[in-house]
C-alpha positions in Angstrom: -14.4 2.9 22.3 -11.8 4.9 20.2 -12.0 7.2 17.3 -10.6 6.7 14.0 -9.3 9.8 11.7 -9.6 9.4 8.1 -7.0 11.7 6.6 -5.0 9.9 5.2 -5.3 12.1 1.0 -6.8 10.4 -1.3 -5.3 9.1 -4.9 -6.0 11.9 -6.8 -4.4 15.0 -4.1 -1.4 12.1 -3.1 -0.6 12.0 -6.9 -0.8 16.2 -7.2 1.0 16.6 -4.2 4.1 14.5 -5.8 3.3 14.6 -10.1 6.6 15.7 -10.2 7.8 12.3 -8.2 4.9 10.6 -11.1 5.7 12.2 -14.4 9.2 11.7 -14.0 8.2 7.5 -13.3 6.1 7.0 -16.6 8.0 9.0 -18.4 11.4 6.8 -17.6 9.0 4.2 -17.1 7.9 4.7 -20.6 11.8 5.2 -21.8 13.5 2.2 -20.5 9.9 0.0 -22.3 10.7 1.2 -25.7 14.9 1.0 -25.3 14.5 -2.8 -23.8 12.5 -4.0 -26.8 15.0 -1.9 -29.3 16.8 -4.8 -26.8 15.1 -8.1 -28.4 14.9 -9.4 -31.2 12.7 -9.3 -34.1 10.5 -12.2 -34.5 7.4 -12.5 -36.9 4.7 -15.1 -35.8 2.3 -17.4 -37.7 -0.9 -18.3 -38.0 -2.2 -21.7 -39.1 -5.4 -22.4 -38.2 -6.7 -26.0 -37.6 -10.8 -27.2 -37.3 -11.2 -31.0 -36.7 -13.7 -33.5 -38.0 -15.7 -34.6 -35.4 -14.2 -38.0 -34.0 -17.6 -39.0 -33.1 -18.7 -40.2 -36.9 -15.3 -42.0 -37.6 -16.0 -45.9 -37.2 -12.7 -45.9 -35.5 -12.8 -44.4 -33.0 -15.8 -45.9 -32.3 -17.4 -49.4 -31.1 -21.0 -50.9 -31.0 -21.8 -49.2 -27.4 -20.4 -46.6 -26.8 -18.3 -43.0 -27.8 -14.9 -43.5 -27.1 -14.6 -39.5 -26.8 -16.3 -36.1 -25.6 -15.0 -33.9 -28.8 -14.8 -30.8 -26.6 -12.1 -32.3 -24.1 -10.6 -34.7 -27.5 -9.6 -30.3 -28.9 -8.1 -29.7 -25.7 -6.0 -32.8 -26.1 -5.6 -32.3 -30.2 -3.5 -29.4 -29.0 -1.7 -30.9 -26.0 -0.3 -33.2 -28.9 0.8 -30.5 -31.5 3.4 -29.7 -29.6 4.1 -32.5 -28.1 7.7 -33.9 -28.6 6.5 -36.3 -31.7 4.7 -33.7 -34.0 7.5 -31.1 -33.5 9.8 -33.9 -34.5 8.1 -34.2 -37.9 8.0 -30.6 -38.6 11.4 -30.3 -38.5 12.1 -33.0 -40.5 9.6 -30.6 -43.1 11.3 -27.8 -42.0 14.6 -29.5 -43.3 15.8 -29.4 -40.2 17.2 -25.8 -40.0 15.7 -26.2 -36.3 15.5 -27.7 -34.1 12.5 -29.8 -32.2 13.7 -27.0 -28.4 13.9 -24.3 -30.2 10.0 -25.1 -31.7 9.7 -26.4 -28.2 9.4 -21.9 -27.5 8.2 -20.9 -30.5 5.3 -22.9 -30.8 2.0 -23.0 -29.6 -1.7 -23.9 -30.0 -4.5 -23.4 -28.6 -7.8 -25.0 -28.4 -10.4 -23.5 -28.8 -13.7 -23.0 -26.4 -16.2 -22.8 -28.3 -15.4 -24.2 -31.6 -13.7 -27.6 -33.2 -10.5 -24.7 -33.9 -7.4 -25.3 -33.2 -4.6 -22.2 -33.6 -1.4 -23.0 -34.0 1.1 -20.0 -33.6 5.1 -20.1 -34.1 7.5 -17.7 -34.0 10.6 -17.3 -36.1 12.5 -14.2 -37.2 11.5 -13.7 -40.6 7.7 -13.4 -42.3 8.1 -15.8 -44.8 10.1 -18.4 -41.7 7.6 -18.1 -39.3 4.2 -19.0 -42.0 6.4 -21.8 -42.8 6.6 -23.2 -39.7 3.4 -22.9 -38.5 2.2 -24.9 -41.8 4.5 -27.3 -41.8 3.4 -28.6 -37.7 0.2 -28.2 -38.9 1.1 -30.3 -42.2 2.9 -32.4 -39.1 -0.4 -33.7 -36.6 -2.7 -34.0 -40.0 1.1 -36.7 -40.8 0.8 -37.7 -37.3 -2.9 -38.0 -37.1 -3.6 -40.4 -40.2 -0.7 -42.7 -39.4 -2.6 -43.5 -35.8 -5.9 -43.9 -38.0 -4.3 -46.0 -40.5 -3.3 -47.8 -37.5 -6.4 -48.1 -35.9 -7.8 -49.3 -38.5 -5.8 -51.8 -39.8 -6.0 -53.3 -36.2 -9.5 -53.6 -36.3 -9.4 -54.5 -40.0 -7.0 -57.6 -38.5 -8.9 -58.3 -35.6 -13.0 -58.9 -37.7 -10.8 -61.0 -40.7 -9.4 -63.2 -38.2 -13.6 -63.6 -36.2 -15.2 -64.1 -40.1 -11.9 -66.7 -40.3 -13.4 -68.3 -37.0 -17.6 -68.1 -38.1 -16.8 -69.6 -41.3 -14.9 -72.2 -40.0 -18.4 -72.5 -37.6 -20.6 -72.4 -40.3 -18.7 -75.0 -42.4 -18.7 -78.2 -39.2 -22.6 -76.9 -39.3 -22.9 -77.6 -43.3 -21.6 -80.9 -42.5 -23.3 -81.1 -39.7 -26.9 -80.4 -41.7 -25.1 -82.6 -44.8 -26.2 -86.4 -42.2 -29.1 -84.8 -40.9 -31.1 -82.1 -42.3 -33.4 -82.4 -40.9 -31.8 -81.0 -37.3 -34.1 -77.4 -37.0 -31.3 -76.8 -34.3 -28.5 -77.1 -36.1 -30.3 -75.1 -38.7 -30.6 -72.0 -36.6 -27.3 -71.8 -34.9 -25.6 -71.9 -39.0 -28.0 -68.8 -39.6 -27.2 -67.3 -36.7 -23.2 -67.4 -38.4 -23.5 -65.8 -40.9 -25.8 -63.6 -39.5 -23.0 -62.7 -38.1 -20.8 -63.1 -40.7 -23.2 -60.7 -42.7 -22.0 -58.2 -39.9 -18.5 -58.0 -39.2 -17.8 -57.9 -42.8 -20.4 -54.3 -43.1 -18.2 -53.8 -40.0 -14.9 -54.3 -41.9 -16.0 -52.4 -45.1 -17.3 -49.4 -42.8 -14.5 -48.5 -40.7 -12.6 -49.3 -44.6 -14.5 -45.8 -45.4 -15.1 -44.2 -42.5 -10.9 -44.1 -41.8 -10.5 -43.1 -45.6 -13.6 -40.1 -44.8 -12.1 -39.3 -41.6 -8.0 -39.0 -43.4 -6.3 -36.1 -41.6 -9.0 -35.6 -38.8 -8.3 -32.3 -39.7 -11.7 -30.6 -41.2 -10.7 -28.0 -43.1 -6.9 -26.7 -43.0 -6.1 -22.8 -43.5 -2.8 -21.8 -44.1 -0.5 -19.1 -42.5 -0.8 -15.7 -44.8 2.7 -14.0 -45.0 2.8 -12.2 -41.4 3.3 -7.9 -42.7 4.8 -7.3 -39.6 6.5 -7.7 -36.6 5.3 -9.7 -33.3 7.9 -8.9 -31.4 9.7 -6.3 -30.5 6.7 -4.1 -30.1 8.2 -0.6 -28.8 5.6 1.6 -28.9 2.9 -0.8 -26.8 6.3 -1.4 -25.1 6.1 1.7 -24.0 2.9 2.3 -23.1 2.8 -0.8 -20.7 5.8 -0.5 -19.2 4.2 3.8 -18.1 1.5 2.7 -17.3 3.2 -0.1 -14.9 5.6 3.0 -13.5 2.0 5.1 -13.2 0.1 2.2 -11.1 3.9 2.2 -9.4 4.4 5.7 -8.9 1.0 6.3 -7.7 1.2 3.8 -4.7 4.4 5.1 -3.9 3.2 8.8 -3.2 -0.1 7.6 -1.6 2.4 5.7 0.8 4.5 9.0 0.9 1.9 11.0 1.8 0.4 9.0 4.4 3.4 8.9 6.5 5.0 12.5 5.4 1.6 13.9 6.1 1.7 16.9 8.0 -0.3 19.8 10.7 1.4 22.3 8.1 -1.9 24.8 7.9 -3.9 25.1 11.6 -6.9 23.3 11.2 -5.1 20.3 10.2 -4.8 19.0 13.8 -8.4 19.4 14.8 -10.0 16.7 13.0 -7.2 14.3 14.5 -7.1 15.5 18.1 -10.9 16.2 18.6 -10.5 19.6 20.2 -10.8 22.8 18.6 -8.2 25.8 17.5 -7.4 28.4 20.6 -4.8 29.8 18.6 -2.4 31.0 16.9 1.2 32.4 16.5 3.2 33.6 14.2 7.1 33.4 13.9 8.6 36.0 16.1 11.7 36.7 13.5 8.5 36.8 10.5 6.8 40.2 12.7 9.9 42.0 13.8 9.8 40.2 16.9 13.0 39.0 18.3 13.4 37.4 22.0 11.0 34.4 23.6 8.7 37.3 24.6 6.3 39.7 22.7 3.5 39.3 24.7 6.2 41.5 27.4 8.9 43.3 24.9 6.6 43.5 22.4 2.0 42.8 23.3 1.3 45.0 20.3 2.8 43.6 17.9 0.6 40.6 15.8 3.1 38.1 18.2 1.3 39.1 21.6 -1.7 40.1 19.9 -1.7 36.0 18.5 -1.5 35.2 22.8 -4.0 37.8 24.2 -6.2 35.7 21.3 -6.0 32.3 22.9 -5.5 33.8 26.3 -9.4 34.6 25.9 -9.7 31.4 24.2 -8.7 29.6 26.3 -10.8 31.3 29.5 -14.5 30.2 27.7 -12.9 26.0 26.7 -12.1 26.1 30.7 -15.0 28.0 31.8 -17.2 25.0 30.3 -14.8 21.9 31.2 -14.7 23.7 34.1 -11.6 25.1 37.5 -8.2 26.4 36.9 -6.0 24.6 36.1 -4.5 24.4 33.2 -1.5 22.0 31.9 0.5 23.6 28.7 1.9 21.0 27.0 3.5 19.2 24.0 3.5 16.5 21.6 7.4 16.5 21.1 10.9 18.8 22.4 11.2 22.1 21.3 7.6 23.3 19.8 7.2 26.2 21.5 4.9 24.5 24.9 7.8 26.6 27.0 7.3 30.2 25.3 3.3 29.0 25.3 3.6 29.3 28.0 4.8 32.1 30.0 3.3 35.5 27.1 -0.4 33.6 28.0 1.0 33.9 31.7 2.0 36.9 30.9 -1.2 38.3 28.5 -3.6 37.0 30.5 -1.6 39.3 33.7 -1.5 41.9 31.1 -5.3 42.2 31.0 -6.2 41.6 34.8 -6.6 38.7 35.8 -4.8 36.3 38.8 -2.6 34.4 36.7 -0.1 31.8 38.3 2.4 30.5 36.4 4.2 27.2 37.5 7.6 25.2 36.2 6.2 21.2 37.1 9.5 20.8 33.5 12.1 19.4 36.6 14.2 18.3 33.7 14.7 21.7 31.8 13.0 23.9 34.1 12.5 26.3 31.9 10.6 29.4 32.9 13.2 28.6 36.1 15.5 29.6 33.4 14.2 32.3 31.6 13.5 34.3 35.5 17.5 33.5 36.5 16.2 31.0 39.3 18.3 29.2 40.8 18.2 26.0 42.9 15.8 28.6 44.9 12.2 26.6 47.1 9.7 26.3 43.9 7.5 23.5 43.4 9.4 20.1 44.3 10.9 22.5 48.0 6.5 22.4 48.3 5.6 19.2 48.2 9.0 18.1 50.6 9.3 20.6 52.6 7.3 22.7 55.7 7.7 25.8 53.8 5.3 28.6 53.2 4.2 29.2 49.7 5.4 32.6 48.9 9.1 31.7 49.9 7.9 29.3 47.0 6.9 32.3 44.9 9.1 34.4 42.5 7.6 37.1 41.4 7.7 38.7 37.4 7.6 42.5 36.6 5.2 43.2 33.4 5.6 46.4 34.7 5.0 48.4 37.4 2.0 48.2 38.8 1.5 44.3 37.7 3.4 41.9 38.5 3.6 37.6 37.4 3.8 35.5 39.5 5.9 32.3 39.3 6.9 28.6 40.8 10.0 27.7 40.3 10.9 24.1 39.2 12.8 24.4 43.1 15.4 22.1 44.4 16.5 19.3 41.5 15.6 15.8 42.9 16.5 11.9 42.5 13.4 10.5 40.5 11.4 12.9 38.7 9.3 10.7 37.4 8.0 9.4 41.4 8.5 12.4 42.5 5.3 14.0 39.8 3.2 10.8 42.0 4.4 11.3 45.5 1.3 12.8 47.6 3.7 16.1 48.6 2.8 17.1 44.8 -0.9 16.1 45.3 -1.3 18.8 47.7 1.0 21.2 46.5 -0.9 20.9 44.0 -4.4 21.5 45.8 -2.0 25.0 47.8 -0.9 26.5 44.2 -5.1 26.9 43.8 -6.4 28.4 45.6 -4.3 31.8 45.3 -4.9 32.2 42.4 -8.1 32.5 39.7 -5.8 31.0 36.7 -3.2 28.7 36.6 -0.4 27.7 33.6 1.6 24.8 34.2 4.2 24.3 31.9 5.0 20.4 31.6 7.9 17.9 30.0 6.4 17.2 26.1 3.8 14.8 25.8 5.9 11.8 23.9 9.8 12.9 26.2 8.7 11.9 29.7 6.1 9.6 31.8 6.5 13.1 34.2 3.5 14.7 32.1 0.5 11.8 32.5 1.6 12.0 36.4 1.5 16.1 36.4 -1.9 16.4 33.6 -4.3 14.7 35.6 -3.5 17.0 39.0 -5.2 19.5 36.6 -8.2 20.4 35.4 -7.3 20.8 31.0 -4.8 19.8 28.9 -3.4 22.5 26.5 -1.7 21.0 23.6 1.2 23.5 21.6 0.9 21.6 18.2 3.8 22.9 16.0 3.7 23.4 12.3 4.7 20.2 10.3 5.0 18.3 12.8 3.3 14.8 11.6 0.1 13.5 12.4 1.2 10.4 12.9 2.4 12.5 16.2 -0.8 13.7 16.8 -2.4 10.9 17.1 0.7 9.1 19.7 -0.6 12.5 21.5 -4.1 12.5 21.2 -3.9 8.6 22.4 -1.6 9.4 25.8 -4.3 12.4 26.4 -7.2 10.0 26.1 -5.6 7.9 28.5 -4.9 10.3 31.3 -8.0 11.4 30.9 -7.8 14.4 31.7 -9.9 17.0 28.5 -8.4 18.5 25.7 -9.1 22.1 26.0 -7.7 22.7 22.0 -3.7 23.6 21.2 -2.5 26.5 19.8 -1.0 26.4 16.7 2.6 27.5 16.6 4.8 28.5 13.8 2.1 29.5 11.6 2.8 30.3 7.9 -0.4 32.6 7.1 0.5 34.3 3.6 -1.6 37.4 2.0 -1.2 40.1 3.8 -1.2 38.5 7.4 1.7 37.2 9.5 4.2 34.9 8.2 6.3 32.0 9.9 9.1 30.3 10.3 10.6 28.3 12.2 11.5 29.9 16.0 13.8 26.8 18.4 14.0 28.3 22.3 15.9 24.6 22.8 17.8 22.0 21.8 17.7 17.9 22.1 21.1 15.5 23.3 22.0 18.7 27.0 20.5 16.6 29.4 17.6 15.4 30.5 15.1 14.1 28.3 16.6 15.7 25.6 16.7 19.8 24.8 17.8 23.0 26.6 16.5 26.3 26.6 18.0 28.3 24.8 19.4 32.5 24.8 16.8 34.8 24.8 16.6 36.2 21.6 16.6 32.3 20.2 18.9 33.4 17.9 22.0 30.5 18.7 23.4 28.5 16.7 21.1 25.9 17.3 18.5 28.0 16.6 19.7 27.8 12.5 20.5 23.9 12.9 16.8 23.7 13.4 15.5 25.5 11.1 18.4 23.8 8.4 16.8 20.4 9.0 13.1 21.5 8.7 13.8 23.5 5.5 15.7 19.8 4.9 12.8 17.8 5.7 10.5 19.6 4.0 11.9 19.6 0.5 11.8 16.3 0.9 7.9 16.3 1.2 
């Protein structure tokens, strides 16, 4: 199962890192909210409260067998009724036509309480008096509509009862006439008595409806008129500025978090360790800041801070290699111009000075950095060992360290047509096996890990990998490198943090470019030995711009 590394900065860390952006965003958002509020028209809000009568107690709203409405639903329905055209049209009439129904639909709301038979009417108007009058007019319009509805229902019910009473009275009259001819007819007497009782019931029902209609009236138990508002409901510049500021803070915080996550880079020596899951072998300062010129301080200035750094890395590498087992180490980097060739060269020089039996191999067939440093042209090297029947000594060049110390180097050799395919051939594997027998420590300079497929094939023939991590390398690039190495299977012995920037009196570090993109191959070429070519300055400038943005 692939291990997940949680290196993302926290929200507070992200906000602090981009605090200027966050503060600026909040201020601009608050000012924008305040300014936009000033552009809004001034509106006052009137608020009228209505406590409705319970319709279950009114006979006009029920019959003898069932309740016709749920009271909580009734209140919600009445709140909806208040905002309908019928009520608003009546409110416009009460206001003398100074507003239109369309205006009221935009400015009037009616909210039903969840626990009480309460409806709150709110109305907006440019003047405080107009707002209070408008909300009250809507409430009165509702009362009038309800009163008319109650009266209409009562009149309809009474008319129906009158017809029933007339029919019943006619039935009684007919039964009385029948009894006049036969007073002892008990069946007729019983029918007459039942009709009389029904007539009394109908009369009582009619009287009850009349009383209920009168008592229910407007359907409003309590009408609380609106007070004249003292302050406008809108705009509210301070509140809007605060809300806009909070929204700006949320947006800026989210952006800062996203930006910090996607621009996270290895700025300090230990930043890459949890990503790669490997130890730090050592760090190398910027040559220029410690007074070193040229790409090989281990050779030209062995006692300088840069020279000491390579000595320390060699010692760390020996411990790591002893634990992993083997003698052959691949030196690579995630991308070009990270300093892998310079690192390979200086580690070899430092190891040779210590008396170790070390051998360098230039397996960077496309760029040939080590070969160029030695001034070796297309002469026998690793490709010739693999494809031609030559002696090992014929494929080795010697680099003079001192009068008594020389560093053997196997150049890239003769060019091949299929570079990627060459490193997968049996001949290459045979050549690497032969090289193993001639040194106790073999450092192989390879192409960048993520640039071409060559490195994967080369790494499979070595015992361990040393990754050169340039200061400022994006974390996501290191994650890609970790995944590639996990696929290869060759163990990562550790990493070298290159071009570090240590403070507090220790050696600092700036960008040192030994190559350039875009020349040929997979995109970089070996620069001048003193590292001061024009492309170096452009690279430093690009790196400076990227850091300034971060």
